[in-house]
N, C-alpha and C positions, 0 to 999 in steps of 0.2 A: 429769660431762658427757661426757668422752671415752669412758668405759666404755659409756654409753648409745648414743653414735654408733657404736661398734664393734659392739654387739649389733644395732643397727638395720641396719648394713651387712651383717652376717652373715645376718640374716633376709632381706634383699633379695636377696642372692646365692643363698641357698637357694631362694627363690621363682623365680628365673630358671633355676636348674640342674634342679630337679625336673621341670618340663614337658619339657625337652629329653631327659632320661633316659627318661621315660615315652614320648615320641614315638619314640625309637629302639628301645625295648624292645617296643613294641606295633605296630611297623610291618610285621612279617611275618605272613603268613596261611598256615595249613596247610589244604590242600584234600584231600578224599577223595572219589573218584568212579569210576564205571564209564566206560570210554572205549575206543575202538577205535584201534589204531595205524594211522595213514594213511601215514606215511613214516618211514624210518629213516635218520638221518644219522650222521656219524662220532661226535659227542659229544652228540647229542640225538635226540629223536623228536618227531614231530608226531602229536597225538592229537585225536580228535573225541569229545566226550562225548554222552550221550543227548539233550541239549538242542540238539545241532548245533553247539556252539561248538568251535572248534579252538584249540589252544595248543601251543607248542613247549616241551618240557621238557628241560632240560639233565640229562645223566646224569653224575654225579660219577665221576671216574677210579677211585675206590675201590670202586665197585659193579661187579659182574660180571653184568649182566642180558643175557638173550638174548630179543629180541622178534621177533614175526612180524607182517608187514603184514596188515591186515584181521582180526586176532585181538583179542578183547576182554579187557581186564585191569581189575583194581581197583587204581587208582593212589592213592598218598599222595604229595603233593608240597608244597613250601613256595614260596609266592610272595614273593619278597624285595621290599624297599622299591624296588629298581630295576625292579620288574615282571618280573624274570626268574624263571621257575619252575624249581625244582631238585628232582629226584626223591629221595624218601625211601625208598619201597618200591613194589613192583608184584607182583601175584599174578594168574595167569590166572583168568578167570571160568569156573568149571566149573559147568554147569547141573545 
């Protein structure tokens, strides 16, 4: 009987832990879009995408990007669970 209770307790614990791991692992979203730089700040930029939405993107200290205001780029960035967007990569949009 003790062995059965231990197995049941382990299964219950596993059922509680798995959704938490999935929630944390699936909470970030990667976005890829064309957008125009509207403002350049010290550690971030403000962009406006083709749909008119604006977003502030944090530029990690390890990246060495040079942006120009009113220039269009193709951005890849990750939206963290905290809703903060962090730049992954950016390439100028060359027609």
